[in-house]
C-alpha positions in Angstrom: 0.1 0.2 -0.1 1.0 3.6 -0.8 -0.4 6.7 0.7 -1.3 9.3 -1.1 1.2 11.9 0.1 4.0 9.7 -0.5 2.6 9.0 -4.0 1.9 12.7 -5.0 3.1 15.4 -2.7 0.6 18.1 -2.1 -1.6 19.3 0.2 -5.5 19.7 1.1 -7.1 23.0 0.0 -10.8 24.2 0.3 -12.8 25.9 -1.8 -16.2 27.3 0.5 -16.9 24.5 2.6 -15.3 22.0 -0.3 -12.4 19.6 0.2 -9.8 18.9 -2.2 -6.1 17.8 -2.5 -3.9 20.4 -4.6 0.1 19.2 -6.0 1.9 21.9 -7.5 5.0 22.0 -9.3 7.3 24.4 -10.6 10.8 24.5 -13.0 12.5 21.3 -13.1 10.1 20.0 -10.8 7.6 19.7 -14.0 10.7 18.0 -15.9 13.7 18.2 -16.8 13.7 20.0 -19.8 11.8 22.4 -18.2 13.9 25.3 -18.1 14.4 25.4 -21.3 11.3 24.6 -22.7 10.2 27.7 -21.0 12.9 30.0 -21.8 11.6 29.5 -25.5 7.9 29.9 -24.8 8.7 33.7 -23.2 10.2 34.2 -25.9 7.2 33.8 -28.2 4.6 35.0 -25.7 6.5 38.4 -26.0 6.2 39.1 -29.5 4.0 41.6 -30.3 1.7 38.8 -32.6 1.5 35.7 -30.5 1.3 33.1 -33.3 -2.0 31.4 -31.3 -3.6 34.4 -31.9 -4.7 33.7 -35.3 -6.6 30.9 -34.2 -8.7 33.3 -32.4 -11.2 35.3 -34.0 -11.3 39.4 -33.3 -8.9 38.4 -30.4 -9.1 42.5 -29.9 -6.3 45.0 -28.6 -7.0 43.9 -25.0 -6.5 40.2 -25.7 -2.8 40.9 -27.9 -2.1 42.5 -24.2 -2.9 39.8 -22.4 -1.3 37.0 -24.0 2.0 39.2 -24.0 1.5 39.1 -20.6 1.8 35.5 -20.5 -1.9 35.1 -19.6 -2.4 31.8 -21.0 -3.5 28.5 -19.1 -3.3 25.1 -20.8 -5.7 22.9 -19.9 -5.7 19.2 -19.6 -8.5 16.8 -17.4 -8.6 12.9 -16.5 -12.2 11.2 -16.0 -13.4 8.2 -15.3 -15.1 7.7 -18.5 -15.1 9.2 -21.8 -19.0 10.9 -21.3 -19.9 13.9 -18.8 -21.9 11.2 -16.4 -19.0 10.1 -15.5 -16.7 12.1 -13.2 -13.3 14.3 -13.8 -11.2 13.6 -10.6 -8.0 15.6 -12.0 -7.7 19.1 -13.9 -4.3 19.8 -15.1 -3.3 23.7 -15.4 -0.6 24.8 -16.8 0.7 28.9 -16.9 3.5 31.1 -16.1 4.3 32.6 -12.9 6.7 35.2 -13.1 9.9 33.5 -15.5 8.4 30.0 -14.8 6.7 27.5 -15.7 4.0 26.4 -13.1 2.3 23.5 -12.8 -1.1 23.1 -10.7 -3.3 19.6 -10.5 -6.4 19.7 -8.4 -7.4 16.2 -7.4 -10.6 14.2 -5.9 -9.7 11.9 -3.5 -13.2 10.8 -3.5 -16.2 11.2 -6.1 -17.2 13.6 -3.4 -14.4 16.1 -4.0 -15.3 16.7 -7.6 -17.7 19.5 -6.5 -14.4 21.1 -4.6 -12.1 20.7 -7.6 -14.5 22.3 -9.9 -14.5 25.7 -7.8 -10.7 25.6 -7.8 -10.5 24.8 -11.6 -13.3 27.9 -12.0 -11.2 30.3 -9.8 -8.1 29.3 -11.5 -10.2 29.9 -15.1 -11.4 33.2 -14.4 -7.3 34.4 -13.9 -6.8 33.6 -17.8 -8.0 35.2 -21.0 -6.9 32.3 -22.8 -7.3 28.7 -22.3 -5.2 26.0 -24.5 -6.4 22.2 -24.8 -5.2 19.6 -27.2 -8.6 18.7 -28.1 -10.5 20.4 -25.7 -13.6 21.3 -28.1 -14.7 18.1 -28.2 -13.7 16.8 -24.6 -12.6 18.7 -21.6 -14.5 21.8 -22.2 -17.9 20.5 -23.1 -16.8 17.9 -20.1 -16.2 20.1 -17.9 -19.1 22.5 -18.2 -21.4 19.5 -18.2 -19.7 18.5 -14.8 -19.8 22.0 -13.4 -23.9 22.4 -14.2 -24.7 19.0 -12.8 -22.3 20.4 -9.5 -24.4 23.5 -9.6 -21.6 25.7 -10.6 -21.7 28.5 -12.4 -19.6 28.8 -15.9 -16.2 30.5 -15.4 -16.0 34.0 -17.0 -16.0 34.0 -20.8 -12.4 33.4 -22.0 -11.0 32.5 -25.2 -10.1 29.1 -26.3 -7.6 27.7 -28.1 -7.6 23.8 -29.3 -4.4 22.8 -30.9 -5.5 19.3 -32.2 -6.4 20.7 -36.1 -3.0 22.6 -35.9 -1.5 19.4 -35.0 -3.1 17.3 -37.7 -2.3 20.3 -40.6 1.6 20.0 -39.9 2.0 15.8 -38.5 -1.0 14.1 -40.2 1.3 13.5 -43.4 4.7 12.4 -41.1 3.7 10.7 -38.0 1.5 7.3 -37.4 -1.1 9.6 -35.7 -1.9 12.6 -34.3 -2.4 11.6 -30.5 -0.4 14.4 -28.3 2.1 11.7 -26.9 2.8 10.6 -30.5 3.7 14.0 -30.9 5.5 14.5 -28.1 7.7 11.8 -28.3 8.7 13.1 -31.7 9.4 16.8 -30.7 11.2 15.2 -28.0 13.0 12.3 -29.6 12.4 9.9 -26.8 9.3 8.6 -24.8 8.1 8.9 -21.7 9.1 6.8 -18.9 7.0 5.9 -15.6 3.8 6.6 -17.8 0.4 4.4 -17.1 -1.5 4.3 -20.7 -4.6 6.6 -20.7 -7.1 3.5 -21.2 -6.1 2.2 -17.7 -6.4 5.6 -15.8 -10.1 4.9 -14.7 -10.1 1.6 -13.6 -6.8 2.4 -11.5 -8.9 5.9 -10.1 -11.3 4.0 -8.9 -9.0 1.5 -7.7 -7.7 4.1 -5.6 -11.0 5.7 -4.3 -12.0 1.7 -3.4 -8.5 0.8 -1.2 -7.1 4.2 -0.5 -4.0 2.5 -2.3 -2.3 5.5 -4.3 0.3 3.0 -6.2 -0.9 4.7 -8.9 -1.9 7.9 -8.9 1.7 9.6 -8.8 2.0 8.0 -12.8 -1.8 9.0 -13.5 -0.2 12.7 -11.9 2.7 12.7 -14.3 0.6 11.4 -17.5 -1.9 14.8 -16.6 1.6 16.5 -16.1 3.4 15.6 -19.2 0.4 16.4 -21.8 0.2 19.5 -20.3 4.2 20.3 -21.3 3.6 18.5 -24.3 1.2 21.4 -25.3 3.9 23.8 -24.9 6.3 21.7 -27.1 3.6 21.7 -29.7 3.1 25.4 -29.6 6.8 26.2 -29.5 7.3 24.0 -32.6 4.6 25.7 -34.5 5.7 29.1 -33.5 9.6 28.2 -34.3 8.3 26.6 -37.4 5.8 29.4 -38.4 3.2 26.7 -39.2 0.7 28.5 -37.5 -0.6 31.4 -39.7 0.2 35.5 -38.4 
């Protein structure tokens, strides 16, 4: 048996009367190559015309300014199923804080903590004018909105959403075996992940944790989620550096 604090060091947090568990990492605690990735991302974000701005309809001058201030949040969720009648139990959030990348992972230790985690997610999302996902148009964003509605939580403030899936398909569909995020990440980094858990095993691993309290696979799930977030930053850096996103 493995305790949660051992598998994924974090702290209990509250959102109103609700509770959840928060794991937070910065810099090299995210990944050994995070500092270099951060430098590239900061350089791109400081441009007068940030590449992802071209994927937004009518961004306006205020949006452009806030993007230059790196007020952009990457989002990736982990769920117990593929339809919103199931639970979301982990929300991965990656953003810039000062000059370094920060990953926050609010985690529901059981099904009852989903509401507290979603309240925290809404609070974080309201700080950012742009949310970036990979396939979030069809999965992450509608899933979160449905679960918030089920929990009787109001929607987050309006934000611009950029889905990296379509730009990635335009670039990689003719060269890679598929356009899954992990495949693209392996291509861009030149090597794969170590100690990951397959996506299709994540729901059962979470149910096992809730049933037994054994967190032996929870660290792997958080690692998987964290690397999905970082893979999106790799992808943005690649798209911008190679001019694949129209200006």
